[in-house]
N, C-alpha and C positions, 0 to 999 in steps of 0.2 A: 575835429576834422580840420584837415588841412584846406586852406582856400586855393580853389582851382583857379586857372586862368580862362580867359575867355577871348574870342576873336576882337582885336582891336586892342587888347592890353599890351604894354611895353613887355617885351621878353626880358625877363631878370637877367642881369649881366653877369657874366662868370669869367674867371681865369683859373684853368685847372690844370694839373699835370696829365700829361698823355701817356700813352702806351710806349712811346718811343722817347722817353726822356726829356721833352719838351714841355711846353706849356700852350694851351690853347684858349684863347678869349674868344667870346661872342662877337667882341669889337672888331677882332681881325676878320670876320665873314661878313662884315657890314657891305652892303652893295650886293651881295648875293642870296638867294633863297636857301634857308638851311632847314633840314629835317633832323631835330634833336630827338632822340628815342632812349628812353629810360627803360632800363632793364635790372632784375634783381640780383644776377650773380653770373659772371662769366663761366663758361665751359659746364653749365647745366643743360640738359637736355632742350628745353625751351627757348633758352637764351641763345644758345648755339644756333637752333634751326632758324631764329628770327635774324640773328646776325648774317648768316649764311644767304638768307633770302635777301637782305638789304645788299650784301656783297654781290649777289647775283644779278640784282636790278641795278647797281650802282651806275654802269655805263648809260644806260637810258636816263636815269634820274639826272646824271650830270648834264647829259644832253639838253634836258628840259631845263636846266639852270639850277638844279639843286645841289647843295652839298649835304652828306649824311654826317652825322656825328652821333656817337653811342655813349650814354653815361650810365655809370653804376657806382656802388659805394666799393667796389674792389679797389686793391691797391694797384699802383701802375706796373708792377713786377708781374702781377697775375694777368693785367690785361695784355702785355707783352707776350706772354705764353698763350693766351687766346687768340691773340693775332696772328701769332706764329703757327699755332696748330691748325687753325681753321682758315688760313689765308685771307684774314679780314684786310680790307684795301682801303678803309676809311678810318679816321681818327677814332680812338675810343678814349674818354677822359674819366679820370678818377675823383669822384666827390665822397672822400672817406668820411667827411665828417656830416656829410648829408645836407649840408646847408643849402646848396643849389637844388637839390633834388626836392627838398621843401619848399624852396621859393618857388617852384614850378608847379608845386600842388602833387608831386609824385612821390611824395614819402608821408606814411601815415597810416592810419588803420584801413585794414581791408579785409575781406572774407576770404578764408582759406580752408579747405576741406570743413566747411560748416562752422569753423570757429574764426572769431575776429582776432587779428594779429597785427603787429605794428611792423611795416616792411615797404620797400618799394612798390609803388604802384605802377605796373608796366604802362607806359603812357608814350605818346607820340606828339610832338609839337612841331608845326610848320611855321616857320618864321619869315617874313618878308624881308626885303632888301633893306628896309628901314628900322629893323628890328622890332616890329610888332608882331604879336602872335596873329597868325592867319587860321589856324585850327589849332585846337587842344583837344586830344583825344585819350581819353582815361578808360583804364581796366580793359586795354586791348588784348587780343589772344595773340600768344606767340605765332601760332601757325596760321598761314593766310592772311595775316595782318597786311604784310607789303603788297600784295596783290591788291587787297581792298584799298589801300592807300593810293597806289597807282590809279585804280579805277576812279577814286574820289578826285583825284588831282588831275582827271582828263587825259592820262597818258596811256591809257589801253581802250 
């Protein structure tokens, strides 16, 4: 089982390729609150729903001081297609070797249709301005998660 993060833990640092031919580092976002969400695969129904929910809530999340970043094991080219197809307006980063997902406890064994499989554990991390984990939410649902997160953060 992958070690999971808890509030107060330092968020694992990363520098990863993005959907727009650049790179993004957690250090680049220092001084801002970050919502980093891990999802299994771009352009699948659940992941699309979740990305669109974040997209549709982005203005109010940013107004409350949050930056949103999506992370998956997809290649940057697939992430670019996802961004274009669904008008995703926040950065998507590619963790093709799954090292960052593993460091966050978002890759490992999970239950899927009654079977134990290894893969991305749909998770969301709220990281404070100093790079510490404020919330670590594992096994979240694709549908309704953003609304619940907004309530938990006191934004609704």
